[in-house]
C-alpha positions as CSV (number, residue, x, y, z in Angstrom):
1,X,-37.6,-27.0,-11.1
2,X,-37.7,-23.7,-10.4
3,X,-34.7,-21.3,-12.1
4,X,-34.2,-17.7,-11.5
5,X,-32.7,-15.3,-13.6
6,X,-29.1,-14.7,-11.7
7,X,-27.8,-11.2,-12.4
8,X,-24.7,-11.9,-10.0
9,X,-21.3,-10.2,-11.0
10,X,-19.9,-13.3,-10.4
11,X,-20.2,-16.2,-9.7
12,X,-23.0,-15.9,-12.4
13,X,-25.2,-17.9,-14.6
14,X,-23.7,-20.8,-16.8
15,X,-26.0,-21.8,-20.1
16,X,-28.9,-24.0,-19.0
17,X,-27.5,-26.5,-21.5
18,X,-24.4,-26.5,-20.8
19,X,-25.8,-27.7,-17.0
20,X,-27.6,-30.2,-18.0
21,X,-24.8,-31.8,-20.2
22,X,-22.7,-31.9,-17.2
23,X,-25.5,-33.1,-15.3
24,X,-25.8,-36.5,-17.5
25,X,-21.7,-36.7,-17.5
26,X,-21.4,-36.3,-13.8
27,X,-21.0,-39.8,-12.6
28,X,-19.4,-41.4,-15.8
29,X,-17.9,-39.3,-18.0
30,X,-18.0,-40.7,-21.7
31,X,-18.5,-44.5,-20.8
32,X,-15.4,-44.4,-18.4
33,X,-16.9,-45.2,-15.3
34,X,-15.9,-41.8,-13.2
35,X,-16.9,-38.6,-13.1
36,X,-14.6,-35.8,-14.2
37,X,-14.3,-34.7,-10.5
38,X,-12.5,-38.2,-9.9
39,X,-10.3,-38.8,-12.6
40,X,-6.5,-38.6,-12.7
41,X,-5.2,-35.1,-14.4
42,X,-2.8,-37.5,-16.0
43,X,-5.2,-39.4,-17.6
44,X,-5.8,-39.7,-21.6
45,X,-9.2,-38.6,-20.8
46,X,-8.5,-35.5,-18.7
47,X,-5.8,-35.0,-21.7
48,X,-8.3,-34.9,-24.0
49,X,-10.6,-32.0,-22.0
50,X,-7.8,-29.8,-21.9
51,X,-6.7,-30.3,-25.5
52,X,-10.2,-29.4,-26.5
53,X,-10.3,-26.1,-23.9
54,X,-7.4,-24.9,-25.5
55,X,-8.3,-25.5,-29.2
56,X,-11.4,-24.2,-28.9
57,X,-10.5,-20.9,-26.8
58,X,-7.9,-20.5,-29.8
59,X,-10.8,-20.9,-32.2
60,X,-13.2,-18.9,-30.8
61,X,-11.3,-16.1,-29.6
62,X,-9.0,-16.3,-32.6
63,X,-5.7,-16.7,-30.7
64,X,-2.3,-15.9,-32.8
65,X,-0.3,-18.8,-32.8
66,X,2.5,-17.1,-31.0
67,X,0.8,-16.8,-27.9
68,X,0.5,-19.5,-25.2
69,X,-3.1,-20.3,-23.7
70,X,-2.6,-21.1,-19.7
71,X,-5.2,-22.5,-17.4
72,X,-4.4,-21.4,-13.7
73,X,-5.7,-21.0,-10.4
74,X,-5.4,-18.3,-7.8
75,X,-7.9,-15.8,-9.8
76,X,-7.3,-12.4,-11.1
77,X,-5.6,-11.7,-7.6
78,X,-3.0,-13.9,-8.4
79,X,-2.3,-12.2,-11.8
80,X,-1.9,-9.0,-10.0
81,X,1.4,-10.2,-8.7
82,X,2.4,-12.9,-11.4
83,X,2.2,-10.1,-14.0
84,X,4.7,-7.7,-12.4
85,X,6.6,-11.1,-11.5
86,X,6.9,-12.2,-15.3
87,X,7.2,-9.2,-17.0
88,X,8.6,-6.0,-15.0
89,X,11.9,-7.0,-15.7
90,X,13.5,-4.8,-17.6
91,X,13.3,-1.2,-16.3
92,X,11.5,-2.2,-13.6
93,X,8.9,0.4,-14.5
94,X,5.2,-0.2,-15.6
95,X,2.2,2.0,-16.2
96,X,-1.6,1.7,-14.7
97,X,-4.5,3.4,-15.7
98,X,-7.1,3.4,-12.3
99,X,-10.5,2.8,-13.5
100,X,-11.7,1.0,-10.2
101,X,-11.0,-1.1,-7.1
102,X,-9.6,-4.2,-9.2
103,X,-7.1,-1.6,-10.9
104,X,-6.3,-0.2,-8.4
105,X,-5.3,-3.6,-6.0
106,X,-3.5,-4.5,-9.3
107,X,-1.2,-1.3,-9.2
108,X,-0.9,-1.5,-5.3
109,X,0.5,-5.1,-5.3
110,X,2.5,-4.2,-8.5
111,X,4.2,-1.2,-6.3
112,X,5.6,-3.7,-4.2
113,X,8.1,-5.4,-6.8
114,X,9.1,-2.2,-9.0
115,X,8.4,1.2,-9.7
116,X,5.2,1.9,-11.1
117,X,3.2,4.7,-12.8
118,X,-0.3,6.0,-12.5
119,X,-0.9,7.7,-15.8
120,X,-4.7,8.0,-15.6
121,X,-7.6,7.6,-12.7
122,X,-11.4,8.2,-12.7
123,X,-11.6,8.2,-9.2
124,X,-12.6,11.6,-8.9
125,X,-16.1,10.7,-10.0
126,X,-16.3,7.5,-8.6
127,X,-15.2,5.4,-11.3
128,X,-17.8,6.5,-13.3
129,X,-15.9,7.1,-17.1
130,X,-13.0,5.8,-18.4
131,X,-10.6,8.7,-18.4
132,X,-8.7,9.8,-21.6
133,X,-5.6,9.4,-22.0
134,X,-2.3,11.4,-22.8
135,X,0.4,9.6,-24.4
136,X,2.6,12.0,-22.9
137,X,2.2,11.0,-19.6
138,X,3.0,7.5,-20.8
139,X,6.5,6.0,-19.2
140,X,8.4,5.1,-23.0
141,X,10.4,2.3,-21.0
142,X,7.9,0.8,-19.4
143,X,7.8,-2.9,-19.1
144,X,3.8,-3.1,-19.6
145,X,1.2,-1.1,-19.5
146,X,-1.8,-2.1,-17.2
147,X,-5.5,-1.5,-17.5
148,X,-8.4,-3.4,-16.3
149,X,-10.4,-3.6,-19.6
150,X,-14.4,-3.9,-18.5
151,X,-14.9,-3.0,-14.7
152,X,-17.3,-4.9,-12.9
153,X,-18.1,-3.0,-10.5
154,X,-18.7,0.0,-11.6
155,X,-19.6,-0.5,-14.9
156,X,-17.1,0.8,-17.5
157,X,-15.6,-0.3,-20.2
158,X,-12.5,0.8,-22.8
159,X,-14.1,1.0,-26.4
160,X,-10.1,2.0,-27.3
161,X,-7.5,0.8,-26.2
162,X,-4.6,2.6,-25.4
163,X,-1.8,3.2,-28.1
164,X,1.5,2.1,-26.2
165,X,3.8,1.2,-29.3
166,X,6.3,-1.5,-28.4
167,X,5.0,-1.4,-24.4
168,X,3.3,-4.4,-24.1
169,X,-0.4,-4.2,-23.0
170,X,-1.7,-5.9,-20.3
171,X,-5.7,-6.2,-19.5
172,X,-8.0,-7.7,-17.0
173,X,-10.6,-9.2,-19.2
174,X,-12.4,-11.2,-16.5
175,X,-15.8,-9.5,-17.1
176,X,-15.6,-9.4,-20.4
177,X,-14.1,-12.3,-22.0
178,X,-15.7,-13.9,-24.8
179,X,-18.7,-11.3,-24.7
180,X,-17.2,-9.8,-28.1
181,X,-14.7,-10.1,-30.4
182,X,-11.3,-9.0,-29.3
183,X,-8.1,-8.8,-31.0
184,X,-5.9,-10.6,-29.0
185,X,-2.9,-9.6,-31.0
186,X,-2.9,-5.7,-29.7
187,X,-2.4,-6.8,-26.1
188,X,0.8,-8.7,-24.6
189,X,-1.2,-10.6,-21.8
190,X,-4.7,-11.1,-21.0
191,X,-6.2,-12.5,-17.9
192,X,-9.6,-13.6,-17.1
193,X,-11.2,-15.4,-13.7
194,X,-13.3,-17.5,-15.6
195,X,-16.6,-17.7,-13.2
196,X,-18.2,-15.0,-15.1
197,X,-18.7,-15.6,-18.8
198,X,-16.6,-19.1,-19.2
199,X,-17.1,-21.6,-15.6
200,X,-18.1,-21.6,-12.1
201,X,-15.1,-20.3,-9.9
202,X,-11.6,-22.0,-9.7
203,X,-10.0,-21.2,-13.0
204,X,-7.9,-18.2,-14.2
205,X,-7.0,-18.0,-18.1
206,X,-3.6,-16.5,-19.1
207,X,-3.0,-16.0,-22.8
208,X,0.3,-14.5,-22.9
209,X,2.5,-13.6,-26.0
210,X,5.8,-16.1,-26.6
211,X,8.6,-13.3,-26.5
212,X,7.2,-12.2,-22.6
213,X,7.5,-16.1,-21.5
214,X,10.9,-17.1,-19.6
215,X,12.0,-13.3,-18.1
216,X,10.5,-13.7,-14.5
217,X,12.4,-11.8,-11.9
218,X,14.5,-13.9,-10.0
219,X,12.9,-14.0,-6.6
220,X,9.8,-15.3,-8.7
221,X,8.5,-18.6,-6.7
222,X,7.9,-21.0,-8.9
223,X,4.1,-21.2,-8.9
224,X,4.1,-17.8,-9.8
225,X,6.7,-18.1,-13.0
226,X,4.6,-18.3,-16.4
227,X,7.6,-20.6,-18.0
228,X,6.4,-23.2,-15.4
229,X,3.4,-23.7,-16.7
230,X,3.8,-23.2,-20.3
231,X,6.8,-26.0,-19.8
232,X,3.9,-28.4,-18.4
233,X,1.3,-27.9,-20.2
234,X,-0.8,-26.3,-17.6
235,X,-0.4,-29.0,-15.2
236,X,2.6,-28.7,-13.1
237,X,0.8,-29.2,-10.4
238,X,-3.2,-30.9,-10.4
239,X,-5.6,-28.2,-12.3
240,X,-8.8,-27.6,-11.5
241,X,-10.4,-30.0,-13.8
242,X,-13.7,-30.3,-13.0
243,X,-13.7,-26.2,-14.5
244,X,-11.8,-26.7,-17.6
245,X,-14.3,-29.2,-18.5
246,X,-17.0,-26.9,-17.9
247,X,-15.1,-24.3,-19.7
248,X,-14.8,-27.0,-22.5
249,X,-18.9,-27.0,-22.3
250,X,-19.2,-23.2,-22.2
251,X,-16.9,-22.8,-25.4
252,X,-18.9,-25.8,-27.2
253,X,-21.8,-23.7,-26.5
254,X,-20.4,-20.5,-27.7
255,X,-19.1,-21.9,-31.0
256,X,-22.0,-24.3,-32.0
257,X,-25.1,-23.3,-30.5
258,X,-24.4,-19.4,-30.3
259,X,-22.2,-19.6,-33.6
260,X,-19.4,-17.6,-32.7
261,X,-18.2,-14.3,-30.9
262,X,-19.7,-12.2,-33.4
263,X,-22.8,-13.5,-32.7
264,X,-22.3,-13.4,-28.7
265,X,-21.4,-9.7,-29.4
266,X,-25.1,-9.1,-31.3
267,X,-26.7,-10.9,-28.9
268,X,-25.0,-8.5,-26.0
269,X,-25.8,-5.5,-27.5
270,X,-29.0,-6.5,-28.0
271,X,-29.6,-7.1,-24.1
272,X,-27.3,-4.4,-23.1
273,X,-29.8,-1.8,-25.6
274,X,-32.8,-3.1,-24.3
275,X,-31.9,-2.1,-20.8
276,X,-29.7,1.5,-21.4
277,X,-32.7,2.6,-23.6
278,X,-35.1,1.8,-20.7
279,X,-32.8,3.8,-18.2
280,X,-32.5,6.8,-20.5
281,X,-35.9,7.4,-20.9
282,X,-37.0,6.7,-16.9
283,X,-38.4,9.4,-14.7
284,X,-37.1,7.0,-11.7
285,X,-34.1,4.9,-12.5
286,X,-30.7,6.2,-14.1
287,X,-27.7,4.8,-15.1
288,X,-24.5,6.0,-13.3
289,X,-21.9,5.5,-15.9
290,X,-21.6,8.3,-18.8
291,X,-23.3,7.1,-21.8
292,X,-20.1,6.7,-24.2
293,X,-18.2,4.1,-21.8
294,X,-21.0,2.0,-20.6
295,X,-20.3,-1.9,-20.3
296,X,-22.0,-4.5,-22.2
297,X,-21.7,-6.8,-19.1
298,X,-22.1,-4.8,-16.0
299,X,-25.1,-2.3,-15.5
300,X,-25.3,-0.1,-12.5
301,X,-28.5,1.9,-11.7
302,X,-30.0,3.9,-9.4
303,X,-33.1,5.6,-8.2
304,X,-32.8,8.7,-6.2
305,X,-34.0,6.5,-2.7
306,X,-32.0,4.3,-0.4
307,X,-35.1,3.4,0.4
308,X,-36.8,2.6,-3.4
309,X,-33.2,1.2,-4.2
310,X,-33.8,-1.7,-1.3
311,X,-37.3,-2.0,-2.0
312,X,-36.9,-2.6,-5.6
313,X,-33.9,-5.2,-5.0
314,X,-36.6,-6.8,-2.9
315,X,-39.9,-6.9,-5.0
316,X,-37.4,-8.0,-7.4
317,X,-36.3,-11.1,-6.0
318,X,-40.1,-12.1,-5.3
319,X,-40.4,-12.2,-8.7
320,X,-37.5,-14.7,-9.3
321,X,-34.4,-12.2,-10.5
322,X,-32.0,-12.2,-7.9
323,X,-28.7,-10.5,-6.9
324,X,-29.4,-7.2,-8.2
325,X,-27.9,-5.6,-5.2
326,X,-25.0,-3.0,-6.4
327,X,-22.0,-3.3,-4.7
328,X,-21.2,-0.6,-1.6
329,X,-19.2,1.8,-3.0
330,X,-21.9,2.4,-6.0
331,X,-25.2,1.6,-4.3
332,X,-28.6,0.9,-5.8
333,X,-28.6,-1.8,-8.4
334,X,-26.5,-3.6,-10.4
335,X,-27.6,-6.1,-13.4
336,X,-24.6,-8.4,-14.8
337,X,-25.8,-9.6,-18.0
338,X,-23.0,-11.6,-18.9
339,X,-23.2,-14.3,-22.2
340,X,-25.4,-16.9,-20.3
341,X,-28.2,-14.4,-19.1
342,X,-31.0,-14.9,-22.0
343,X,-32.5,-11.8,-23.7
344,X,-35.7,-13.0,-21.8
345,X,-33.9,-12.2,-18.5
346,X,-33.2,-8.8,-19.7
347,X,-36.9,-8.2,-20.6
348,X,-38.2,-9.6,-17.4
349,X,-36.2,-7.1,-15.8
350,X,-37.4,-4.2,-18.0
351,X,-40.8,-4.9,-17.8
352,X,-40.9,-5.3,-13.7
353,X,-38.9,-2.1,-13.8
354,X,-41.5,-0.4,-15.7
355,X,-44.5,-1.8,-13.4
356,X,-42.2,-0.9,-10.3
357,X,-41.7,3.1,-11.6
358,X,-45.7,3.3,-12.3
359,X,-46.4,2.1,-8.4
360,X,-43.6,4.4,-6.9
361,X,-43.8,7.5,-8.7
């Protein structure tokens, strides 16, 4: 069996032991004679899976008791609307920081349902940095303050969170969830598409503070109301059962094999440090992000030649390292080194980059 190192921005690699376990259980889950993909979501068997997944997520992320965990569908895009539907209910104002395409899309969507204010943007330099924020520019009576914490396309991350006071901080954490410890109590709501660090595509995780539930705008569709899903334990309609099952297995891997998010953070820093150290000393390759805002998860880099970039991507694929092509708005390459990417994969990439540089100076 040939396995490649998959540097895709998502869907991404899953831990091999999780895939093997899922393979072993795909026809017969715990002696039931059926696959998780076949069983009723109302069955006691599946209730055991979704309850275990929530318990593990709460334990791994240290989620406070006054927050609800929801397992939804629709991806981050659905949250771009669900957030304003449910939270833009007082002043009907919200603040947004634009640090990439996803924050921009979220802001444009929210602008349909209330008054939005762009506090700051890094578009002027192709989103290669996190803008410094002036609290004087914040809307004092905003219903929430929105950020995209890790920017998958551009490779930036917030190392310091905005200080928003009584205004709930909302964050899209799709591409950094469970990559290292995160203090959930600093947020009113976080959400994440699971297809980067926790599961295959199809599952969206929402963690929302209790006091923000139950005040949706009157026009909110039933399926877009957080209360609908908290009242029904994430099973108002048929949930993405298989994806929740894989999420449960990944969380078990994080807790039992890795040793929790503190250890996961150390592992991810070690991988990122290896790659950034090479880029900082390379004569051919260079990163595109200012050093102080670099992401642990997504590392965009380029040469000064489009022809060399294409050649590198093709040669890397021949060597078993796939999906290294950068986003069209950045060009070059991007190595997404999510939780399941082993250190050996980054070692192989750096070794190949060293060889490529010597051959193409």
